[in-house]
C-alpha positions as CSV (number, residue, x, y, z in Angstrom):
1,M,-17.9,-19.0,53.7
2,M,-15.1,-16.4,52.5
3,A,-14.9,-16.4,48.8
4,A,-11.6,-17.4,47.1
5,A,-9.3,-14.8,46.3
6,P,-8.6,-14.5,42.5
7,Q,-5.1,-15.8,41.5
8,D,-2.3,-13.6,40.3
9,P,-1.7,-14.0,36.7
10,P,1.5,-15.8,35.7
11,S,4.2,-13.2,35.7
12,V,5.8,-14.8,32.4
13,M,3.7,-15.8,29.4
14,S,5.0,-19.1,27.9
15,L,6.1,-18.5,24.3
16,P,4.6,-20.2,21.5
17,Q,7.4,-22.8,20.0
18,N,7.5,-26.3,18.9
19,V,10.9,-27.6,19.9
20,E,9.9,-31.3,18.2
21,A,9.0,-29.5,14.9
22,E,12.5,-27.8,14.9
23,A,14.4,-30.8,15.7
24,A,12.5,-32.8,12.9
25,L,12.9,-30.3,10.4
26,L,16.8,-30.2,11.2
27,G,17.0,-34.1,10.7
28,A,14.9,-33.8,7.1
29,L,17.6,-31.0,6.3
30,M,20.4,-33.4,6.9
31,I,18.8,-36.3,5.4
32,D,18.0,-34.4,2.0
33,N,19.9,-31.6,1.7
34,R,17.6,-30.5,-1.5
35,L,15.3,-29.2,1.1
36,V,17.4,-26.3,1.8
37,E,17.0,-24.5,-1.6
38,R,13.6,-24.4,-0.9
39,L,13.5,-23.2,2.5
40,A,16.4,-21.1,3.0
41,D,15.1,-18.0,1.3
42,R,12.3,-17.8,3.9
43,L,13.5,-19.6,7.2
44,E,16.3,-18.1,9.2
45,P,18.4,-19.1,12.4
46,A,16.5,-16.3,14.4
47,H,13.1,-18.2,13.5
48,F,14.2,-21.2,15.9
49,F,12.9,-21.2,19.6
50,E,16.2,-23.3,20.7
51,P,19.1,-21.4,19.9
52,L,20.9,-24.6,19.2
53,H,18.8,-25.2,16.7
54,G,19.3,-22.2,14.9
55,R,22.9,-22.7,15.0
56,I,22.6,-26.3,13.4
57,Y,20.3,-24.8,10.6
58,E,22.9,-22.2,10.0
59,A,25.3,-24.7,9.8
60,I,23.2,-26.5,7.3
61,V,22.6,-23.9,5.3
62,G,26.1,-22.2,4.9
63,R,27.7,-25.7,3.7
64,C,25.0,-26.4,1.1
65,A,25.2,-22.4,0.0
66,L,29.2,-23.8,-0.8
67,N,27.8,-26.8,-2.3
68,Q,29.0,-28.9,0.3
69,I,27.4,-31.9,2.2
70,S,25.8,-30.9,5.4
71,N,25.3,-34.3,7.8
72,P,25.9,-35.6,11.1
73,V,29.7,-36.3,10.3
74,T,30.4,-33.2,8.3
75,L,28.7,-30.7,10.8
76,K,30.4,-32.5,13.9
77,P,33.4,-30.0,13.6
78,Y,31.4,-27.2,14.2
79,F,29.8,-28.1,17.7
80,E,32.6,-30.1,19.4
81,A,33.4,-26.9,21.4
82,D,29.7,-25.9,21.7
83,E,28.5,-25.6,25.5
84,A,24.7,-26.2,24.5
85,M,25.5,-29.3,22.2
86,K,27.7,-30.9,25.2
87,E,24.4,-30.5,27.5
88,V,22.1,-32.9,24.9
89,G,25.3,-35.3,24.8
90,G,27.4,-33.6,22.5
91,P,27.8,-33.9,18.5
92,S,26.2,-37.4,18.7
93,Y,22.8,-35.5,19.0
94,L,23.2,-34.3,15.4
95,A,22.7,-38.3,14.5
96,Q,19.7,-38.5,16.9
97,L,18.2,-35.7,14.8
98,T,18.2,-37.7,11.7
99,G,16.5,-40.7,13.7
100,S,13.3,-40.7,11.8
101,G,13.6,-40.6,8.0
102,A,9.6,-39.9,7.7
103,A,10.6,-36.3,8.7
104,V,11.4,-35.6,5.1
105,I,7.7,-36.1,3.8
106,G,6.7,-33.4,6.6
107,A,9.5,-31.0,6.2
108,T,7.5,-27.8,4.4
109,G,5.0,-28.2,7.1
110,F,7.4,-28.0,10.0
111,A,9.3,-24.9,8.3
112,E,5.8,-23.0,8.0
113,Q,5.1,-23.7,11.5
114,I,8.3,-22.8,12.7
115,L,7.8,-19.3,10.8
116,E,4.6,-18.9,12.1
117,L,5.3,-19.6,15.8
118,A,8.5,-17.0,15.4
119,R,6.1,-14.5,13.9
120,L,4.0,-14.7,16.7
121,R,6.9,-14.3,19.4
122,A,7.6,-11.4,17.3
123,M,4.1,-10.1,17.9
124,I,4.3,-10.7,21.8
125,G,7.6,-9.2,21.8
126,V,6.0,-5.8,20.4
127,G,3.3,-6.0,22.8
128,R,5.6,-6.0,25.6
129,S,7.7,-3.2,24.4
130,I,4.3,-1.1,24.0
131,A,3.0,-2.0,27.2
132,E,6.9,-0.8,28.6
133,R,6.8,2.3,27.0
134,A,2.9,2.7,27.8
135,A,3.7,2.3,31.6
136,D,6.5,5.0,31.5
137,T,5.1,8.3,32.6
138,S,8.1,10.5,32.5
139,E,8.2,13.5,30.6
140,E,10.1,12.2,28.0
141,V,7.6,9.9,26.8
142,S,4.4,11.0,25.1
143,F,1.4,9.1,23.4
144,P,1.9,10.2,19.9
145,S,5.9,8.9,20.3
146,I,4.5,5.5,21.8
147,L,2.0,5.3,19.0
148,A,4.6,5.9,16.3
149,F,6.8,3.2,18.1
150,A,3.9,0.6,17.6
151,E,2.9,1.1,14.3
152,E,6.6,0.8,13.1
153,A,7.1,-2.2,15.3
154,I,3.9,-4.0,14.2
155,A,4.8,-2.8,10.4
156,D,8.3,-4.6,10.9
157,V,6.7,-7.8,11.9
158,S,4.2,-7.2,8.9
159,R,6.8,-6.7,6.5
160,E,8.9,-10.0,7.5
161,S,5.4,-11.8,7.0
162,E,4.6,-10.9,3.7
163,D,7.6,-10.1,1.5
164,G,5.8,-10.4,-2.1
165,V,8.3,-12.4,-3.6
166,S,6.9,-14.3,-6.7
167,E,9.2,-16.8,-8.2
168,C,8.7,-18.5,-11.7
169,T,10.7,-19.6,-14.6
170,A,10.9,-17.3,-17.9
171,A,8.5,-19.5,-19.5
172,E,5.9,-19.3,-16.9
173,A,6.3,-15.6,-16.9
174,G,5.4,-15.6,-20.6
175,D,2.4,-17.8,-19.7
176,R,1.3,-15.1,-17.2
177,A,1.5,-12.1,-19.4
178,M,-0.4,-14.0,-22.3
179,R,-3.2,-14.9,-19.4
180,A,-3.3,-11.4,-18.5
181,G,-3.5,-10.3,-22.2
182,E,-6.5,-12.5,-22.5
183,N,-8.1,-11.5,-19.4
184,S,-9.6,-7.9,-19.3
185,K,-9.5,-8.2,-15.2
186,M,-6.2,-9.1,-15.5
187,R,-5.2,-6.1,-17.2
188,G,-5.5,-3.8,-14.5
189,V,-8.1,-0.9,-13.3
190,L,-9.5,1.3,-16.0
191,S,-12.2,3.8,-14.4
192,G,-14.4,4.4,-17.5
193,I,-13.3,8.2,-17.9
194,A,-12.1,7.9,-21.5
195,P,-9.2,10.6,-21.7
196,I,-7.7,9.1,-18.3
197,D,-7.9,5.6,-19.5
198,E,-6.5,6.8,-22.7
199,A,-3.8,8.7,-21.8
200,L,-2.4,6.7,-18.5
201,G,-3.8,3.2,-19.8
202,P,-4.8,0.7,-16.9
203,I,-3.4,0.9,-13.5
204,K,-1.9,-2.7,-13.2
205,R,-1.5,-4.7,-10.0
206,K,2.0,-4.1,-8.2
207,Q,2.1,-0.6,-10.0
208,L,2.6,2.9,-8.3
209,V,0.9,5.7,-10.1
210,I,1.4,9.2,-9.2
211,M,-1.2,11.8,-9.9
212,G,0.6,15.2,-9.5
213,A,-1.0,18.7,-9.4
214,R,-0.6,22.4,-7.7
215,P,-3.6,22.9,-5.2
216,G,-6.8,24.0,-7.1
217,M,-6.4,21.7,-10.0
218,G,-8.7,19.0,-9.2
219,K,-6.6,16.0,-7.6
220,S,-9.0,15.1,-5.2
221,A,-12.1,15.5,-7.3
222,T,-10.1,13.4,-10.3
223,A,-9.0,10.5,-7.7
224,S,-12.8,10.6,-6.6
225,S,-14.4,10.1,-10.0
226,Y,-11.8,7.6,-11.0
227,S,-12.7,5.7,-7.9
228,L,-16.1,5.8,-8.6
229,G,-15.7,4.7,-12.4
230,A,-13.3,1.8,-11.5
231,A,-15.8,0.3,-8.7
232,A,-18.5,0.8,-11.1
233,R,-16.5,-1.4,-13.6
234,G,-16.1,-4.2,-10.7
235,H,-12.8,-3.3,-9.2
236,G,-12.5,-3.0,-5.7
237,V,-11.1,0.1,-4.2
238,L,-9.8,1.5,-1.0
239,F,-9.8,5.2,-0.8
240,F,-7.3,6.6,2.1
241,S,-8.0,10.2,2.6
242,L,-5.5,12.0,4.6
243,E,-6.6,15.6,3.9
244,M,-10.6,15.5,3.6
245,S,-12.9,13.8,6.1
246,D,-15.1,10.7,5.1
247,E,-18.2,13.0,5.2
248,E,-16.7,15.3,2.7
249,I,-15.5,12.8,0.4
250,G,-18.7,11.0,0.6
251,A,-20.6,14.4,-0.4
252,R,-18.4,14.8,-3.4
253,M,-19.1,11.3,-4.5
254,L,-23.0,11.6,-4.2
255,S,-22.8,14.8,-5.9
256,D,-20.8,13.4,-8.8
257,M,-23.4,10.2,-9.1
258,T,-26.2,12.7,-9.2
259,F,-24.5,15.2,-12.2
260,Q,-25.7,15.2,-15.6
261,F,-24.2,17.0,-18.8
262,D,-27.2,19.3,-19.2
263,G,-26.1,20.9,-15.6
264,R,-28.4,18.9,-13.6
265,G,-27.1,17.3,-10.3
266,V,-27.0,18.0,-6.8
267,P,-23.8,20.3,-5.9
268,Y,-21.7,19.1,-2.8
269,G,-21.8,22.3,-1.5
270,L,-25.6,22.0,-0.9
271,I,-25.2,18.2,0.7
272,E,-22.8,19.7,3.3
273,A,-24.8,22.9,4.0
274,G,-28.1,20.7,4.1
275,E,-29.8,22.9,1.7
276,L,-31.9,20.4,0.2
277,T,-35.2,20.3,-1.9
278,M,-37.2,17.0,-2.1
279,P,-36.6,16.1,-5.2
280,Q,-32.8,16.7,-4.3
281,V,-33.1,14.3,-1.5
282,R,-34.8,11.5,-3.6
283,R,-32.0,11.8,-5.9
284,L,-29.5,11.6,-3.7
285,N,-31.1,8.6,-1.8
286,E,-30.9,7.1,-5.4
287,A,-27.2,7.7,-5.7
288,R,-26.8,6.5,-2.3
289,D,-28.3,3.2,-3.0
290,Q,-26.1,2.9,-5.9
291,L,-22.8,3.6,-4.0
292,A,-23.9,1.0,-1.7
293,E,-23.3,-1.6,-4.3
294,L,-19.8,-0.7,-5.3
295,P,-17.1,-2.4,-4.0
296,L,-15.5,0.8,-2.6
297,Q,-14.6,1.6,1.0
298,I,-13.2,5.1,2.3
299,I,-11.2,5.6,5.1
300,D,-10.5,9.1,6.8
301,I,-7.3,7.9,8.0
302,G,-5.8,11.5,9.2
303,Q,-2.1,11.8,9.9
304,S,-0.7,8.1,9.7
305,S,2.6,6.5,8.9
306,T,3.0,3.9,6.0
307,G,3.2,1.1,8.4
308,K,-0.3,1.8,9.4
309,L,-1.6,2.2,5.9
310,N,0.1,-1.2,5.2
311,A,-1.7,-3.0,7.7
312,M,-5.1,-1.8,7.0
313,V,-4.4,-2.5,3.2
314,R,-3.8,-6.4,4.6
315,R,-6.9,-6.1,6.7
316,W,-9.3,-4.5,4.1
317,K,-8.0,-7.3,1.7
318,R,-9.3,-9.8,3.6
319,R,-12.6,-8.1,4.1
320,F,-12.9,-7.7,0.3
321,A,-12.2,-11.4,-0.2
322,A,-14.8,-12.4,2.4
323,R,-17.4,-10.2,0.3
324,N,-16.4,-12.0,-2.7
325,Q,-14.4,-9.1,-4.0
326,S,-11.1,-8.3,-4.9
327,L,-9.4,-5.4,-4.1
328,E,-7.2,-4.1,-7.1
329,L,-6.8,-0.4,-6.3
330,V,-5.5,1.7,-3.4
331,V,-5.8,5.5,-3.6
332,V,-4.0,7.7,-1.3
333,D,-5.2,11.5,-0.9
334,Y,-2.4,12.5,-0.4
335,I,1.1,11.2,-0.1
336,Q,3.0,13.8,1.4
337,K,0.8,13.6,4.3
338,L,1.8,10.2,5.1
339,R,4.8,9.6,7.6
340,P,7.4,7.4,7.0
341,N,8.1,4.4,9.4
342,H,11.5,5.6,10.4
343,R,12.8,8.9,11.4
344,V,14.9,10.4,8.5
345,K,16.7,13.7,8.4
346,D,14.9,16.0,6.1
347,R,11.8,16.1,4.3
348,Y,13.2,14.8,1.1
349,E,14.3,11.5,2.7
350,A,10.8,11.5,4.4
351,I,9.1,11.4,0.7
352,T,11.4,9.1,-0.6
353,E,10.8,6.6,2.1
354,V,7.3,7.2,1.6
355,S,7.3,6.3,-2.3
356,Q,9.2,3.2,-1.6
357,D,6.8,2.0,0.8
358,L,4.0,2.6,-1.4
359,K,5.6,0.7,-4.1
360,T,6.5,-1.9,-1.8
361,L,3.0,-2.4,-0.6
362,A,1.9,-2.7,-4.3
363,K,3.7,-5.5,-4.9
364,V,3.2,-7.3,-1.5
365,H,-0.5,-6.9,-1.4
366,N,-0.9,-7.4,-5.3
367,V,-2.8,-4.1,-6.0
368,G,-2.4,-1.2,-7.8
369,V,-1.6,2.1,-5.9
370,L,-2.6,5.6,-6.9
371,G,-1.1,8.3,-5.2
372,L,-1.8,11.9,-5.2
373,A,1.0,14.5,-4.9
374,Q,0.9,18.2,-4.5
375,L,3.6,19.9,-6.4
376,S,5.9,22.7,-5.2
377,R,5.5,26.4,-6.0
378,G,8.0,25.9,-8.7
379,V,5.4,25.4,-11.2
380,E,3.6,28.4,-10.8
381,Q,6.9,30.6,-11.2
382,R,7.1,29.6,-15.0
383,Q,5.2,31.2,-17.8
384,D,3.6,28.1,-18.7
385,H,2.0,26.7,-15.5
386,R,1.9,23.2,-16.9
387,P,3.8,20.7,-14.5
388,Q,6.9,18.6,-15.8
389,L,8.8,15.5,-14.4
390,S,11.4,18.0,-12.9
391,D,8.8,19.5,-10.6
392,L,8.7,16.3,-8.8
393,R,12.7,16.2,-8.1
394,D,12.2,18.0,-5.1
395,S,9.9,15.4,-3.4
396,G,12.4,12.7,-2.8
397,Q,12.5,10.0,-5.5
398,I,8.8,9.5,-6.4
399,E,9.7,9.8,-9.9
400,Q,12.4,6.9,-10.0
401,D,9.8,4.8,-7.9
402,A,6.7,5.4,-10.2
403,D,5.8,3.3,-12.7
404,G,3.8,6.1,-14.2
405,V,3.0,9.8,-13.7
406,M,0.2,12.1,-14.4
407,F,0.2,15.7,-13.9
408,L,-3.4,17.7,-13.9
409,Y,-3.3,21.3,-15.3
410,R,-6.6,23.5,-15.6
411,Q,-6.1,27.0,-17.2
412,Q,-9.0,28.3,-16.1
413,Y,-7.9,28.2,-12.7
414,Y,-4.8,30.8,-13.4
415,L,-7.1,32.9,-15.8
416,E,-9.7,33.4,-13.1
417,A,-6.5,34.3,-10.4
418,S,-5.2,37.0,-13.0
419,E,-9.1,38.8,-13.8
420,P,-8.0,42.3,-15.4
421,P,-9.7,45.0,-13.3
422,E,-11.2,47.3,-16.3
423,D,-14.0,46.3,-17.9
424,G,-14.4,47.1,-21.6
425,S,-10.7,47.1,-22.1
426,D,-8.6,44.8,-24.8
427,A,-7.0,43.0,-22.1
428,R,-10.3,42.4,-20.4
429,L,-11.9,40.8,-24.0
430,K,-9.2,38.6,-24.4
431,W,-9.2,37.4,-20.9
432,E,-12.8,36.9,-21.5
433,R,-12.4,34.8,-24.8
434,G,-9.4,32.7,-23.1
435,L,-11.6,32.1,-20.2
436,E,-14.4,30.7,-22.5
437,L,-12.3,28.6,-24.6
438,C,-10.8,26.7,-21.4
439,K,-14.1,26.7,-19.3
440,N,-14.2,23.5,-17.5
441,R,-11.3,22.0,-19.2
442,I,-8.9,19.7,-17.8
443,E,-5.5,18.6,-19.1
444,F,-4.4,15.0,-18.0
445,I,-0.5,15.0,-19.0
446,V,1.1,11.6,-18.6
447,A,4.7,12.3,-18.6
448,K,5.9,9.0,-17.4
449,R,4.5,5.5,-18.3
450,R,6.8,2.8,-18.1
451,Q,4.8,0.3,-20.3
452,G,3.2,2.7,-22.9
453,R,3.3,6.2,-24.3
454,T,3.5,9.4,-22.6
455,G,1.1,12.2,-24.0
456,K,-1.7,14.4,-23.1
457,R,-5.6,14.1,-23.2
458,V,-8.3,16.5,-22.2
459,G,-11.4,16.0,-20.3
460,E,-13.9,18.3,-18.2
461,F,-13.9,19.6,-14.8
462,H,-17.2,20.4,-13.2
463,G,-16.0,22.0,-9.9
464,A,-19.5,22.0,-7.9
465,F,-20.1,18.3,-8.5
466,S,-16.5,17.2,-8.3
467,A,-17.1,15.2,-11.3
468,I,-14.6,14.8,-14.0
469,R,-15.9,13.4,-17.4
470,A,-14.9,13.1,-21.2
471,S,-14.8,16.0,-23.2
472,E,-15.4,17.2,-26.6
473,Y,-12.0,18.8,-26.9
474,V,-9.2,16.8,-28.6
């Protein structure tokens, strides 16, 4: 017997929709216009599958916005010449929609379903567009361009589904503030590294904090130590690296956890080279077991867009919740390597859009964001190399978007780079004294803090162990 040939798949996918729910919602809105206030800020005419329903909804919302009554009688003039309305029996269709008063009770549920189905249709549209571009083999189309289009399109759908809007009365906002003050977990993320916590204060949910420095100042080490300290205090941390691989970050975090103030520990260079003694291996295994207990996730993201970053934060936030953990801090190392979702004219606009997207990400996902930023060479053209807020002004509008800005400075780095060639000279002795005074010293300069004072604190930088610690310096 000949086997039956497989059936061809349908050429057109049936789109998810519920026209009956749309009709029931419109009837409810015309019966009780007060429902419009609760729904109009989220539901739009384009979310309706049936175009006629979208136009009816638009007319209802438009009249209510002018404080005018919307019912079948007042809406009739809007649709007397509407061809689609004629096909369903004319304006009398409006009266049919209000036939069941019971729909008022389920209005919110109908609206949620209409919105969800609209998002699903949008995602199907994105998928089709991606498939069409992928099928185009012309020279003008490249895989990177298709990937960029896909990330941007998915990000657009995601932004619509999560707008980060929070509504409350002034009294409710005051209640939330008092509860946050009473609950240490609600005050924000702290690292346990005293000089940073004292200077910067807690990184709160919905805040964007920028950590800026020139290369060699210890940005990645500080971000790594901060993340470890925050996770050890129970804060869920998602660490995105656009510069180092996850293996490099893992080696540095292990080294940090083995470090002791007496100088003992396992330098990360030895970990990366695999040149370890058995005692060092045992110590690293202990550190690895400690790392496994922390709510800390590392993602080697490479070159990426803010849209992809946003999607990954959303996914990992759910995964943290599934583990009974709360994602509170997102670390990005570093922001100049992120691409904006949209094509822009120049680097300034690109960084501006990236910083705005990171601030939006913080608000939408209710997390704090710590973004590392590399400063321009202008810092090194001054006699005093300590960074200032003006050093960020060539990097888009990072300063304006940030709730806090902290700079890092290590004088030891600059002194070592200017080592005098002559031994025994006065210049050499002065250089050696200066180097001894600033050895392992790192300054945390808080130049902007929307809620709190600015200022400076000093800690210790132990580069071989990628470790930041409190310091005896004041």
